[in-house]
C-alpha positions in Angstrom: 13.3 -2.7 54.3 14.0 -0.8 57.5 14.3 3.0 57.0 17.4 4.6 58.4 16.7 8.1 59.8 18.9 10.9 58.3 19.7 14.6 58.7 20.5 17.0 55.9 24.3 17.5 55.6 23.7 21.3 55.7 22.6 21.1 59.3 25.7 19.0 60.1 27.8 21.7 58.4 26.4 24.3 60.8 27.8 22.2 63.7 31.1 21.9 61.9 31.3 25.6 61.3 30.5 26.3 64.9 33.3 23.9 66.0 35.8 25.6 63.7 34.8 29.1 65.1 35.5 27.7 68.6 38.7 26.1 67.6 37.5 22.6 68.4 39.1 19.5 66.9 36.7 17.7 64.6 36.0 13.9 64.7 38.1 12.1 62.2 35.1 11.0 60.1 34.4 14.7 59.6 37.9 15.9 58.9 37.5 15.8 55.1 34.7 17.6 53.2 31.7 15.5 52.5 29.7 15.4 49.2 26.8 13.5 50.7 23.3 15.1 50.8 22.2 13.2 54.0 23.9 12.0 57.2 22.7 9.0 59.2 21.3 9.9 62.5 23.8 7.7 64.3 26.6 9.6 62.8 24.9 12.9 63.7 24.7 11.5 67.3 28.5 11.1 67.3 29.0 14.6 66.0 26.8 16.1 68.7 28.5 14.1 71.4 31.9 15.3 70.3 30.8 18.9 69.8 29.2 19.2 73.2 32.1 17.5 75.1 34.7 19.7 73.3 32.9 23.0 73.8 33.5 24.8 77.1 29.9 26.0 77.3 26.8 24.2 78.7 24.6 26.3 76.4 26.5 25.4 73.2 23.3 24.0 71.7 21.4 27.2 72.4 24.2 29.2 70.8 24.3 27.0 67.8 20.5 27.4 67.3 20.8 31.2 67.4 23.6 31.0 64.8 21.6 28.8 62.3 20.7 30.4 59.0 18.0 29.5 56.4 20.5 27.7 54.2 21.3 25.2 57.0 17.7 24.0 56.8 18.0 22.8 53.2 14.9 23.2 50.9 12.7 23.3 54.0 14.3 26.6 55.1 13.6 28.2 51.7 10.0 27.1 51.8 9.5 28.5 55.3 10.9 31.9 54.4 8.9 32.2 51.2 5.5 31.5 52.9 3.2 34.5 53.3 2.4 34.3 57.0 3.7 32.7 60.2 0.7 30.4 60.2 1.4 29.2 56.7 5.1 28.7 57.6 4.1 26.6 60.6 1.9 24.3 58.4 4.9 23.9 56.1 7.1 23.1 59.1 4.8 20.2 60.0 5.0 18.9 56.4 8.7 19.4 55.6 10.7 19.2 58.8 12.0 15.7 58.0 14.0 17.3 55.2 16.1 19.0 57.8 16.2 15.9 60.1 14.2 12.9 61.0 15.2 12.9 64.6 12.0 14.5 65.9 8.5 15.7 65.2 6.7 19.0 65.5 3.1 19.6 66.6 1.1 22.8 66.7 -1.2 22.9 69.7 -3.8 25.7 69.6 -5.8 26.3 72.8 -7.5 29.5 71.6 -5.6 32.6 72.8 -2.2 30.9 72.7 -0.4 28.6 70.2 2.4 26.2 71.2 4.8 24.7 68.6 5.9 21.6 70.4 9.0 19.6 69.5 9.3 15.9 70.4 12.8 14.4 69.9 13.4 10.8 69.1 17.1 10.7 69.8 18.8 10.2 73.2 22.3 11.5 72.6 22.7 15.0 74.0 19.0 15.5 73.9 18.8 18.7 76.0 21.5 20.5 73.9 19.9 19.5 70.7 16.4 20.4 71.8 17.7 23.9 72.8 19.3 24.2 69.3 16.0 23.4 67.6 13.8 25.7 69.6 16.4 28.6 69.6 16.6 28.4 65.8 12.8 28.3 65.5 12.5 31.4 67.5 15.4 33.2 65.9 14.5 32.4 62.3 10.9 33.3 62.8 11.9 36.7 64.1 14.3 37.1 61.1 11.7 36.1 58.5 9.2 38.6 59.9 11.6 41.5 60.1 11.6 41.1 63.9 7.8 41.6 64.0 7.2 38.2 65.6 6.6 38.3 69.4 6.9 35.1 71.5 5.5 34.7 75.0 7.8 32.0 76.3 9.9 29.0 75.5 9.4 25.8 77.5 11.8 23.0 78.0 11.3 19.5 79.6 14.8 19.4 81.0 16.4 21.4 83.8 18.5 24.4 83.0 21.9 23.4 81.7 23.5 26.7 82.7 22.5 29.9 84.5 18.7 30.5 83.9 19.2 34.2 83.5 21.5 33.5 80.5 18.7 31.9 78.7 16.5 35.0 79.1 19.4 37.2 78.0 20.2 35.3 74.9 16.6 34.4 73.8 14.8 37.6 74.9 11.8 35.6 76.2 10.9 33.9 79.5 12.1 30.3 79.7 10.3 27.7 81.7 12.3 24.6 82.7 11.0 21.0 83.5 7.8 21.8 81.7 5.4 19.2 80.2 6.6 20.0 76.6 9.5 21.4 74.6 7.7 24.3 73.0 7.7 27.8 71.6 4.6 29.6 72.9 3.0 32.8 71.4 -0.3 34.6 71.1 -2.6 33.2 68.3 -2.7 36.6 66.5 1.0 36.1 65.6 -0.1 33.5 63.1 -1.2 36.4 60.8 2.2 38.2 60.9 3.5 38.5 57.3 6.9 37.2 56.3 9.1 39.8 54.7 10.5 37.4 52.0 7.1 36.0 51.0 7.1 34.6 47.4 4.0 32.4 46.7 5.3 31.3 43.3 8.7 30.3 44.6 7.0 28.6 47.6 4.8 26.4 45.3 7.8 25.5 43.2 9.9 24.5 46.2 7.0 22.5 47.7 7.0 20.3 44.5 10.7 19.7 44.9 10.3 19.0 48.6 7.5 16.5 48.1 9.9 14.5 45.8 12.6 14.7 48.4 10.3 13.5 51.1 9.2 10.6 48.9 12.9 9.5 48.6 13.6 9.8 52.3 11.3 6.9 53.2 10.8 4.1 50.7 8.0 2.5 52.7 4.6 3.3 51.2 2.9 5.9 53.3 -0.4 4.0 52.9 1.2 0.9 54.6 2.3 3.0 57.5 -1.1 4.6 57.8 -2.7 1.2 57.6 -0.5 -0.1 60.4 -1.5 2.8 62.7 -5.2 2.3 61.9 -5.0 -1.3 62.8 -3.2 -0.4 66.1 -5.6 2.5 66.9 -8.9 2.0 65.0 -10.5 4.9 66.8 -8.0 7.5 65.6 -9.0 10.0 62.9 -6.9 11.6 60.2 -5.4 14.4 62.3 -4.2 12.0 65.0 -2.7 9.7 62.5 -1.0 12.6 60.7 0.4 13.9 64.0 1.9 10.5 64.8 3.6 10.5 61.3 4.9 14.0 61.9 2.9 15.8 59.3 -0.2 17.9 58.9 -3.6 16.3 57.9 -3.5 18.3 54.7 -0.2 16.9 53.7 -1.2 13.4 54.7 -4.2 13.6 52.3 -2.0 14.9 49.5 0.6 12.2 49.8 -2.0 9.4 50.0 -3.6 10.8 46.9 -0.1 10.6 45.2 -0.2 6.8 46.0 -3.7 6.5 44.5 -5.7 6.2 47.7 -7.3 8.2 50.5 -7.5 8.1 54.3 -11.2 7.3 54.2 -10.8 4.4 51.8 -7.9 2.9 53.9 -9.8 3.3 57.2 -13.1 2.0 55.8 -11.4 -1.0 54.2 -9.4 -1.9 57.3 -12.3 -1.4 59.7 -14.6 -3.5 57.5 -12.1 -6.4 57.5 -11.8 -6.2 61.3 -15.5 -5.9 61.8 -16.3 -8.9 59.5 -13.8 -11.1 61.3 -15.0 -10.1 64.7 -18.6 -10.8 63.8 -17.6 -14.2 62.5 -15.9 -14.8 65.8 -19.1 -14.0 67.6 -18.2 -10.7 69.1 -21.0 -8.5 70.5 -21.9 -5.6 68.3 -21.8 -3.1 71.1 -18.3 -4.1 72.2 -17.1 -4.0 68.6 -18.6 -0.5 68.0 -16.7 0.8 71.0 -13.4 -0.9 69.9 -13.6 0.6 66.4 -14.1 4.1 67.7 -17.8 4.6 66.9 -20.0 6.7 69.2 -22.5 4.0 69.7 -23.9 0.7 68.2 -26.2 2.6 65.9 -23.4 4.5 64.2 -21.4 1.3 63.7 -24.5 -0.5 62.2 -24.9 2.4 59.7 -21.3 2.2 58.7 -21.3 -1.5 58.4 -24.4 -1.5 56.2 -22.7 1.2 54.0 -19.6 -1.1 53.7 -21.4 -4.4 53.0 -25.0 -3.7 52.2 -26.1 -5.7 55.3 -26.6 -5.1 58.9 -24.2 -6.8 61.4 -27.1 -9.1 62.5 -27.9 -10.1 58.9 -24.2 -10.6 58.1 -23.7 -12.9 61.2 -27.0 -14.8 60.4 -26.0 -15.4 56.8 -22.6 -16.8 57.9 -24.1 -18.9 60.7 -26.4 -20.6 58.3 
């Protein structure tokens, strides 16, 4: 069954509240209160299109992001604010952002002195405005949750400025770089240790249990099947790269696979063994196969194959040839 991406209704309500403050007429499908927990991404697209067209402000997405509150982020927002440090909150963001919306992924890139929280949207409708809303809310809520102790270095955007560039600096309080390689919030690595003023480890653990159940309901496809498909497509990828593609941290990937009674190592070994055995039956060269499957050299592949099957590749091929 194909999974339909959704967004929490609380985030949609933030847009509706902003529209009401601006005196904008709402789309007919949003005229009556909704009792749903989730909204299809396609419907969210229509809401954003109407909102941006009706607003007389090119930076309406930025302003919306600055107005977002923790409650608009559903359970994920409560988890983020109850973490102990900025670093822990970012790990939770990687794990639980689909609760807010499945329209994009986050990645934390650490190059030593600087950290960049990158955002990769999957939608096309009003992409610049929505990206600005996401990154503005990330900056603003991080400041709020640390009692304004968090210090960002810059915010980078892949698109050109939608309005006067100086207005971005005025509203965000940090330099903004346009037409950059990534949409990202950039800050010094020491900011990861900044404590959160509402830290509550017991509450955070409880909320993570609830959030794990919600994530499991969001996507009815077994995670192991999705991981397996990525391993088949990219046999040389490791756990972290697979987790990044799935929009979660490596730690969370391990935990969710364990809930399904398996592990990344077991899945990868099983799939690589099947691929290697078939390739050897087809007469493939061991050196070529080792490189294709992501091993450093032929010797490393031979050791792994012997661990899987109890035989060397040469012995395996010779037995089948006979």
